[in-house]
C-alpha positions as CSV (number, residue, x, y, z in Angstrom):
1,X,119.1,133.2,88.5
2,X,115.4,133.4,88.8
3,X,113.1,135.9,90.5
4,X,110.4,133.2,91.0
5,X,110.1,129.5,91.5
6,X,110.5,127.7,88.2
7,X,108.0,125.3,86.8
8,X,108.9,121.6,86.7
9,X,108.0,119.7,83.6
10,X,108.3,115.9,83.6
11,X,111.9,115.9,82.4
12,X,113.1,118.3,85.0
13,X,111.1,116.7,87.7
14,X,112.7,113.3,86.9
15,X,116.1,114.9,86.9
16,X,115.4,116.5,90.3
17,X,114.5,113.1,91.7
18,X,117.6,111.4,90.1
19,X,120.0,113.8,91.8
20,X,118.3,114.2,95.2
21,X,115.9,111.4,96.1
22,X,117.3,108.9,98.5
23,X,114.2,106.7,99.0
24,X,114.8,103.5,101.0
25,X,113.5,100.4,99.2
26,X,110.9,99.8,101.8
27,X,109.4,103.2,101.2
28,X,109.5,102.7,97.5
29,X,107.5,99.5,97.7
30,X,105.0,101.1,100.0
31,X,104.5,103.9,97.6
32,X,104.2,101.5,94.6
33,X,101.6,99.4,96.5
34,X,99.6,102.6,97.3
35,X,99.7,103.6,93.7
36,X,97.6,100.6,92.8
37,X,94.7,101.9,95.0
38,X,91.8,103.9,93.6
39,X,92.6,106.6,96.2
40,X,96.3,106.8,95.1
41,X,96.1,110.6,94.7
42,X,96.0,110.9,98.5
43,X,99.6,109.8,98.6
44,X,102.2,112.4,99.1
45,X,105.1,112.7,96.7
46,X,108.5,111.0,97.6
47,X,110.4,114.3,97.5
48,X,107.9,115.7,100.0
49,X,108.3,112.7,102.3
50,X,112.1,113.2,102.1
51,X,111.8,116.9,102.8
52,X,109.7,116.3,105.9
53,X,112.2,113.7,107.2
54,X,114.9,116.2,106.6
55,X,113.1,118.7,108.7
56,X,112.7,116.1,111.5
57,X,116.4,115.4,111.4
58,X,117.4,119.0,111.2
59,X,115.3,119.9,114.2
60,X,116.3,116.8,116.2
61,X,112.7,115.9,116.8
62,X,111.9,113.0,119.1
63,X,108.1,113.5,119.5
64,X,105.9,114.0,116.5
65,X,102.3,114.0,115.6
66,X,100.4,113.2,112.4
67,X,96.8,113.7,111.4
68,X,95.9,111.6,108.4
69,X,97.8,108.4,107.9
70,X,96.3,106.9,104.7
71,X,98.7,103.9,103.9
72,X,101.4,105.2,106.1
73,X,104.0,106.5,103.7
74,X,104.4,109.9,105.4
75,X,104.3,108.1,108.8
76,X,107.2,105.9,107.8
77,X,109.2,108.8,106.4
78,X,108.9,110.6,109.7
79,X,109.4,107.5,111.9
80,X,112.6,106.6,110.0
81,X,113.9,110.1,110.8
82,X,113.2,109.9,114.5
83,X,116.0,108.8,116.9
84,X,115.9,105.6,118.8
85,X,113.2,106.0,121.4
86,X,111.4,108.6,119.4
87,X,107.6,108.6,119.2
88,X,105.0,109.5,116.5
89,X,101.3,109.7,117.4
90,X,99.5,108.9,114.2
91,X,95.8,109.7,113.8
92,X,93.4,108.1,111.3
93,X,90.0,106.5,111.1
94,X,90.5,103.9,108.3
95,X,91.8,100.6,109.6
96,X,92.0,99.0,106.2
97,X,94.4,101.6,104.8
98,X,96.5,101.9,107.9
99,X,97.0,98.1,108.0
100,X,98.9,98.5,104.7
101,X,101.3,100.8,106.5
102,X,101.6,98.6,109.5
103,X,103.2,95.9,107.4
104,X,105.9,98.2,106.1
105,X,106.5,99.9,109.5
106,X,107.2,96.5,111.0
107,X,109.5,95.6,108.1
108,X,111.4,98.9,108.5
109,X,111.9,98.2,112.2
110,X,110.0,101.4,113.4
111,X,106.7,100.0,114.5
112,X,107.5,100.6,118.1
113,X,108.0,104.3,117.4
114,X,104.4,104.7,116.0
115,X,101.4,105.0,118.2
116,X,98.5,104.6,115.8
117,X,95.2,106.0,117.1
118,X,92.2,104.8,115.1
119,X,89.6,107.4,116.2
120,X,88.4,110.8,115.1
121,X,91.5,113.0,115.2
122,X,89.8,115.7,117.2
123,X,89.1,113.2,119.9
124,X,92.7,112.1,119.9
125,X,94.1,115.6,120.0
126,X,91.7,116.6,122.8
127,X,92.8,113.5,124.7
128,X,96.4,114.4,124.4
129,X,95.7,117.9,125.7
130,X,93.7,116.5,128.6
131,X,96.5,114.1,129.4
132,X,98.8,117.1,130.0
133,X,100.8,116.8,126.7
134,X,100.4,120.4,125.7
135,X,103.6,122.0,124.4
136,X,105.5,118.6,124.3
137,X,105.5,117.8,120.5
138,X,108.2,119.2,118.2
139,X,106.7,118.3,114.8
140,X,103.3,117.8,113.3
141,X,101.8,117.0,109.9
142,X,98.2,117.6,108.8
143,X,96.9,115.8,105.8
144,X,93.3,114.9,106.4
145,X,89.8,116.2,105.8
146,X,90.0,119.8,104.7
147,X,86.9,121.0,106.5
148,X,88.6,120.3,109.8
149,X,92.0,121.8,109.0
150,X,91.4,124.8,111.2
151,X,90.3,122.7,114.2
152,X,93.3,120.4,113.8
153,X,95.6,123.3,113.5
154,X,94.4,125.0,116.7
155,X,94.8,121.9,118.8
156,X,98.1,121.1,117.3
157,X,99.4,124.6,118.0
158,X,98.6,124.0,121.7
159,X,100.4,120.6,121.6
160,X,103.5,122.0,119.9
161,X,106.3,123.3,122.1
162,X,107.6,126.8,121.3
163,X,109.7,126.5,118.2
164,X,107.8,123.4,117.1
165,X,106.8,123.0,113.5
166,X,103.5,122.0,111.9
167,X,103.4,121.1,108.2
168,X,100.1,121.3,106.4
169,X,99.5,119.5,103.1
170,X,97.4,120.3,100.0
171,X,97.4,124.1,100.5
172,X,97.5,124.7,96.7
173,X,94.8,122.1,96.1
174,X,95.8,121.3,92.5
175,X,95.6,125.0,91.6
176,X,91.9,125.2,92.5
177,X,92.6,127.8,95.1
178,X,92.8,130.5,92.4
179,X,90.0,129.2,90.2
180,X,86.9,131.2,91.0
181,X,84.7,128.6,89.4
182,X,85.8,126.1,92.0
183,X,83.4,126.6,94.9
184,X,83.2,123.1,96.4
185,X,83.5,122.7,100.2
186,X,87.0,121.4,100.2
187,X,88.4,124.2,98.0
188,X,86.6,126.9,100.1
189,X,88.0,125.3,103.3
190,X,91.6,125.4,101.9
191,X,91.2,129.0,100.9
192,X,89.9,130.0,104.3
193,X,92.6,128.1,106.1
194,X,95.4,129.7,104.0
195,X,94.0,133.2,104.8
196,X,93.8,132.3,108.5
197,X,97.5,131.2,108.6
198,X,98.6,134.2,106.7
199,X,97.2,136.4,109.4
200,X,98.3,134.2,112.4
201,X,101.1,136.0,114.2
202,X,101.5,133.2,116.6
203,X,103.6,131.4,113.9
204,X,106.4,132.1,111.4
205,X,105.2,131.0,108.0
206,X,106.4,129.7,104.7
207,X,104.4,128.0,101.9
208,X,106.7,125.6,100.0
209,X,105.7,124.7,96.4
210,X,106.4,121.0,96.8
211,X,103.9,118.3,96.1
212,X,100.4,119.9,96.3
213,X,101.7,122.8,98.3
214,X,103.1,122.4,101.9
215,X,102.8,125.2,104.5
216,X,105.3,125.3,107.3
217,X,104.2,127.1,110.4
218,X,106.7,127.4,113.3
219,X,105.2,128.2,116.7
220,X,106.7,131.4,118.1
221,X,107.8,131.6,121.7
222,X,106.7,134.1,124.3
223,X,109.0,136.8,122.8
224,X,107.7,136.2,119.3
225,X,110.8,134.3,118.1
C-alpha cells in the first residue's frame, strides 16, 4: 500500500519494463536509431508509447491527431493501435526527422494510416476545422513547441468529439515546473498551461507521472459527462 506514487530508481524501472513492455521489434529499432540523434531527449519513453496505444485500443479510436512527430515513434505507436482503415493526421515541420519515421511506418505496414502534414501545426489544425472536421477526432497527442501548447489545445478541443481524449506531453518538464529559479520561456509556458487545464471545466483531467509527465484531458459532453 502507498498513499502516493512511488519513485522509480533504475532497478525498479527496468523491472517494470521487463514485466509490462511489449514493444514490437520495429518500434525498438526506431527508438534505438532515434537515440543516436543529438535531439534524442525529444523521444518519448517506450512505456508511454505503449500506454497511449493502450488508450487508443481501449477507446476503439479510428481517427486520431498528433502535433509533434519528431522521428515518428509515438506516431507508430498510435498507428499500430488503430484498426484497419483508421487514420492519424500527424503534424510537424521537420522533413528530415519525419523521414526517419516514414521508413519504419512503411516497414510496419501502417503508412497508409498516417497522413503526415509538413506545415505549421496551427495552419493544419485551422484547415481541419475549416474543412468541417470539428468534433470528428477521438484521440489527440500534443508534443511540440511549448509556447503554442495553449493554441494547439484550444483547436484540438474543437476537433475532438465529445468523450474524445487529448494527451499532452512534458507537463512536469523534468521537474523544472517547481523550481523557482527556472524562468525560461518554455518552463513558464508549461506552468501556465498546467494552470489553464486545471481550471478548464470543459474536460475531465488526470496528470499521469509517466515519462516526463502526461496530462490526459477528456472532452466533456453537453451534460458535463
